[in-house]
C-alpha positions as CSV (number, residue, x, y, z in Angstrom):
1,M,73.9,82.8,81.4
2,I,75.7,86.0,82.4
3,K,73.6,89.1,81.5
4,L,76.0,91.9,80.5
5,M,75.5,95.7,80.1
6,L,78.0,97.7,78.1
7,V,78.5,101.3,79.1
8,D,80.7,103.3,76.7
9,D,80.0,106.4,74.5
10,H,81.9,105.0,71.5
11,A,79.7,102.9,69.3
12,V,82.7,101.2,67.6
13,L,84.0,99.9,70.9
14,R,80.5,98.7,72.0
15,D,80.1,96.9,68.6
16,G,83.5,95.3,69.0
17,L,82.7,94.1,72.5
18,K,79.3,92.7,71.3
19,N,81.0,90.8,68.6
20,I,83.4,89.3,71.1
21,M,80.7,88.4,73.6
22,G,78.6,86.9,70.8
23,L,81.3,84.1,70.5
24,E,80.8,83.2,74.2
25,S,77.9,80.7,75.0
26,D,77.6,81.9,78.6
27,I,77.5,85.7,78.1
28,E,74.7,87.7,76.7
29,V,74.7,91.5,76.1
30,V,71.3,92.6,77.4
31,S,71.6,96.4,77.2
32,E,73.9,99.3,76.2
33,A,74.3,102.8,77.6
34,V,76.2,105.8,76.3
35,N,76.5,107.9,79.5
36,G,76.2,107.5,83.2
37,N,72.6,108.6,83.5
38,D,71.6,106.4,80.7
39,A,73.3,103.4,82.5
40,I,71.5,104.2,85.8
41,E,68.2,104.4,84.0
42,K,68.6,101.1,82.0
43,V,69.8,99.0,84.9
44,K,66.4,98.7,86.4
45,D,64.9,97.4,83.1
46,S,67.7,95.0,82.1
47,L,68.9,94.0,85.6
48,P,72.4,92.8,84.3
49,D,74.6,90.5,86.3
50,V,77.7,92.5,85.2
51,I,78.2,96.0,83.9
52,L,81.3,96.7,81.8
53,M,81.8,100.4,82.6
54,D,84.0,103.0,81.0
55,I,85.1,106.0,83.1
56,N,85.3,108.8,80.6
57,I,81.6,109.0,79.6
58,P,79.2,112.1,79.4
59,E,76.9,113.4,82.1
60,K,77.7,111.2,85.1
61,N,81.2,109.6,84.6
62,G,81.8,105.9,85.2
63,I,82.9,106.4,88.8
64,E,79.8,108.5,89.7
65,A,77.5,106.0,87.9
66,T,79.1,103.1,89.7
67,S,78.5,104.8,93.0
68,V,74.8,105.3,92.3
69,I,74.2,101.9,90.8
70,K,76.0,100.1,93.6
71,K,73.8,101.9,96.2
72,M,70.6,101.0,94.2
73,Y,71.5,97.5,93.1
74,P,74.4,96.2,95.3
75,G,74.1,92.8,93.7
76,V,75.1,94.0,90.3
77,K,78.8,93.6,89.6
78,I,80.6,96.4,87.9
79,L,83.9,95.9,86.0
80,I,85.7,99.1,85.0
81,L,87.2,99.0,81.5
82,T,89.1,102.2,80.8
83,M,92.2,103.7,79.2
84,F,93.0,105.6,82.5
85,D,95.8,103.9,84.5
86,H,96.0,106.7,87.1
87,D,96.1,105.6,90.7
88,E,93.4,108.1,91.7
89,Y,90.9,106.8,89.2
90,F,91.6,103.2,90.2
91,M,91.2,104.0,93.9
92,A,88.1,106.1,93.4
93,A,86.4,103.4,91.4
94,I,87.2,100.7,93.9
95,R,86.0,102.9,96.8
96,E,82.7,103.5,95.0
97,G,82.2,99.7,94.8
98,A,83.6,98.6,91.5
99,D,84.3,94.9,91.5
100,G,87.3,95.1,89.1
101,Y,89.4,97.4,87.1
102,L,90.8,96.6,83.6
103,L,92.7,98.7,81.1
104,K,91.6,98.8,77.5
105,D,94.9,97.4,76.3
106,A,93.9,94.1,78.0
107,P,93.6,91.2,75.5
108,S,89.9,90.4,74.7
109,Q,90.1,87.0,76.3
110,H,91.2,88.6,79.6
111,V,88.1,90.8,79.4
112,V,85.9,87.8,78.9
113,D,87.6,85.9,81.7
114,A,87.2,89.0,84.0
115,I,83.5,89.2,83.3
116,R,83.1,85.6,84.4
117,S,85.2,86.2,87.5
118,V,83.3,89.2,88.8
119,A,80.0,87.4,88.0
120,N,81.2,84.6,90.2
121,G,81.9,87.0,93.1
122,Q,85.7,87.4,92.5
123,S,87.6,90.6,91.8
124,V,89.9,91.5,89.0
125,I,92.6,94.1,88.8
126,H,94.7,94.8,85.8
127,P,98.3,93.7,86.6
128,S,99.8,97.1,85.9
129,M,97.5,98.8,88.3
130,T,98.8,96.8,91.2
131,K,102.4,97.7,90.2
132,K,101.4,101.4,89.9
133,L,100.2,101.7,93.5
134,L,102.7,104.0,95.1
135,S,105.4,102.7,97.4
136,L,104.1,101.7,100.8
137,H,106.0,102.1,104.0
138,Q,106.9,98.7,105.2
139,P,106.4,98.3,109.0
140,K,109.3,96.7,110.9
141,P,108.7,93.1,111.7
142,E,107.9,92.3,115.3
143,P,109.5,89.0,116.1
144,V,108.0,89.0,119.6
145,E,104.4,88.1,120.4
146,E,101.9,89.5,117.8
147,K,99.3,91.9,119.1
148,M,95.8,91.9,117.7
149,D,94.6,95.3,116.3
150,G,91.1,94.9,114.9
151,A,90.6,91.8,112.8
152,L,94.2,91.4,111.6
153,T,97.3,90.9,113.7
154,M,100.3,93.2,113.1
155,R,102.1,90.5,111.1
156,E,99.0,89.9,109.0
157,K,98.8,93.6,108.2
158,E,102.5,93.5,107.1
159,V,101.7,90.5,104.9
160,M,98.7,92.4,103.5
161,L,100.8,95.4,102.6
162,C,103.1,93.1,100.7
163,L,100.1,91.6,98.8
164,V,99.0,95.1,97.8
165,K,102.5,95.7,96.5
166,G,102.0,92.6,94.3
167,M,104.7,90.4,96.0
168,N,104.5,86.7,95.7
169,N,104.9,84.3,98.7
170,K,108.7,84.0,98.2
171,E,109.2,87.8,98.0
172,I,107.0,88.3,101.1
173,A,109.0,85.7,103.0
174,Q,112.3,87.4,102.1
175,N,110.9,90.8,102.9
176,L,109.6,89.8,106.3
177,F,112.3,87.3,107.2
178,I,109.8,84.4,107.6
179,S,109.4,81.1,105.9
180,D,107.2,80.4,102.8
181,K,105.0,78.1,104.9
182,T,104.4,80.9,107.4
183,V,103.5,83.3,104.6
184,K,100.9,80.8,103.3
185,I,99.4,80.5,106.8
186,H,99.2,84.3,107.1
187,V,97.7,84.7,103.6
188,S,95.1,82.0,104.4
189,N,94.2,83.8,107.7
190,I,93.9,87.1,105.9
191,F,91.5,85.6,103.3
192,K,89.3,84.1,106.0
193,K,89.2,87.3,108.2
194,L,88.5,89.6,105.3
195,G,86.1,87.2,103.7
196,V,87.9,87.3,100.3
197,K,88.8,84.6,97.9
198,S,91.8,86.1,96.0
199,R,94.8,88.4,96.3
200,S,93.1,90.9,94.0
201,Q,90.2,91.0,96.5
202,V,92.6,91.7,99.3
203,V,93.9,94.7,97.4
204,I,90.4,96.0,96.7
205,Y,89.3,95.4,100.3
206,A,92.4,97.2,101.6
207,V,91.7,100.2,99.3
208,Q,88.0,100.3,100.1
209,H,88.6,100.3,103.8
210,Q,91.7,102.4,103.7
211,L,93.8,99.8,105.5
212,V,97.0,100.7,103.6
213,P,98.7,104.1,103.4
214,L,98.2,104.7,99.7
215,S,99.0,108.2,98.5
């Protein structure tokens, strides 16, 4: 059973989410909070597996609350659910440790699925947020021998930039003038080296560790 905390200052939204979660046999709403300080205080009593966190809440906002909770309880997963689709909010939330970022226009089933995903150690990013990341400078491919720089090779970093842009394997292959098979190998290596399981986790890792020149 996934223990869920709802953090939002709008009772109507919380009631709606509770009704939705009540239809799921593997999710239980164990607590609710109306502001950031309230959320921080209630975490220690309810010890939720996942917190569904709004950003625009009183006292401490959702990003500030996320930062505090993640430092105190790193095992608690935090999924941002907000109306804000600004890049700066997204990147700030991820850098403070949020495990996912959804917009409130997401279908209810997507929210339910996202809760399950973050509870299982995966990360979720609203599709439009990946597209809204500002254009990244694409390094020129180096056809010669690749040089290691930290954990990733130069080519793997190029592939990672493409993943952050939301490109699929075919688009990456066309962009870097390599084969689809080579792309799959690079993506697999990136997953292993970064210790991630999905493309969305690559994006989150890249933002958290400032591995891509976002602006």
